[in-house]
N, C-alpha and C positions, 0 to 999 in steps of 0.2 A: 467367536468376534468374542471378546471379551471389554467390558466393561463396567463402568460403575452405576449404579442404577438411578441414582439419587440425583443423577447427573442428565439432565433435558439433551442438553445439546451432545456427549456423548449417543444416547440411541435414537437419535436420530440419523447421526452418521451411520452410526450399526444396520440401522433397518434401511439405509442407502446402498448401500455395500453387499446387504441378502440379497434387496432385490436385482441389483445391478449383478452378479454372483448366481443367482437362481437361472436369470434369463441363458444366464448360457448353458445351465443345468447344471451347476454346483451346488453341492448341499450346503446348506448354513446354520450353524446354530449359534445358537446364541449361550454366552456364560457371565453373570452379571454377580455383579458383589456387591451391599450397602456399604460400609467404611473400610478402610485401613486393615482391620484383624479378619477381613473375609480372603481378603486377595491369597491369600500361599496356598490353603483348602480351593478353592474356585481355579486358582493357578494350574496347581496340579489337576484336574478335575480334566482340567479346558486341553490341558498340554496331552492328556492321556487319551481324550479321544474327537481328539484335530489334527490333518495333518499340518496344518499350516494356523497360525493365530493371526486376526488382524486383532489391533490396537487401537483406537480414532482422539481425535484429542481429546483424551480425558484426567484432569487435575490430579485427581484419587490415582490412576493407572501410572500418570508421570512421576509422581512421588514416590511409587514405589515400585520401578519398574526394574529394578535389580530379582526382587519376588520374580517375577512375576518370568525374569529372562531365566531364574535357573529354575524354575519350574519345566521348561521351555527348553534348554539347553539335556538337562538330564536326563526327557525324555525326544531330545532332541526334533521338536518341532519348530521349523523354522517362526518369526516374527514377522509383521510388515506394520510400519507405522504409520498411525495419521500426523504426525508431524515431527521436525528436526530433534527435540529434545526427547521422544521417548526413543525414538531410533537410536541416540546416543547410548541410553540408559540403558536399553534393553536388548543393545544386541541385534537389532533386527534388522534382517536384511534388505527391505529398503522401503524408503518414505515418498511421497508426491508432499512434502510440505509445506504449509502452508504459509503465509510473511507475516509473524507476529507483528508486526513495526508496521509493515502497509495498514492490519488494522487498528493498533495505533492511531495512528496518520490521519486512517477516517474518520473514526472516534474522534477526535479532537477536533476536526474541519466539522462532523457533526454539532458537538458539546457548544463550540464555538458560533453553531446560529443560533444553535437555541439559544444561550445566553447573551447574544451580544446582535441576534437580527430577529430573538421576537420569534423565532419558526417553532410548529406547532410538533410536539415529537410524536403525535398520534395522524402526523400526515406525513413523515417523511417515511421515504421508500427507504426497506430492508437492503441493507447494502451487505455485500460477501466479496472477498478477495477471488483473483482466478487467476492473481499470480500465485502460480506453488514451481516447489526447487524440486525436479528428481534426483534422488539421492541411493544411492548400493554401499554396501559395506560388501566389500572386497575378500575381504578373511570371510563373511558367513555364506557367499556365494557363493566361494569355493568349497566351502561343507557341505551343504546342500544341497551341491552339482547344480546352480540357478544361472539358468539366461537370462542375462539384463539387459531388459527394451531396449531400443536404439533410445539414444536421448538422454540418459541416463550417465550422473558422473561419480566416479569413486569420490566417497568422503574422504577427506583427510582429516582424521583422527590424531595426526601428529603436529597440526598445529592450533591444537588446545593449550 
């Protein structure tokens, strides 16, 4: 797992991935960077020491996807992405992408409840989306000889 350490949302995600994978007997290592200046060195180290790289929904990683992709392509290591933007920016093999639209819509509804209806944010339930879209990159799946699970759809990069 590669992520930006100052982003607590990323640490939460990689810890969840680690727990799930280690329950299946898979060793997981964390490679963190503190800002965009560290990404290239950390990505190269992660790629050199890993069979596959997972990138969570991490803003710094997303904006520097090309750097991570270059390190992984050079080391011939596939990427699994936590969301569609990183999936596209890194030539990842697959993603279970969250819906930022749905999250934004819910945030707007919650803001309305606070501002108009006087709801107390400290008593509101924490919400997360369960709506994910399973995509795969056919070219990368073929390159790495990956068998794609049922239910994933090939991403149409030509529609961009």
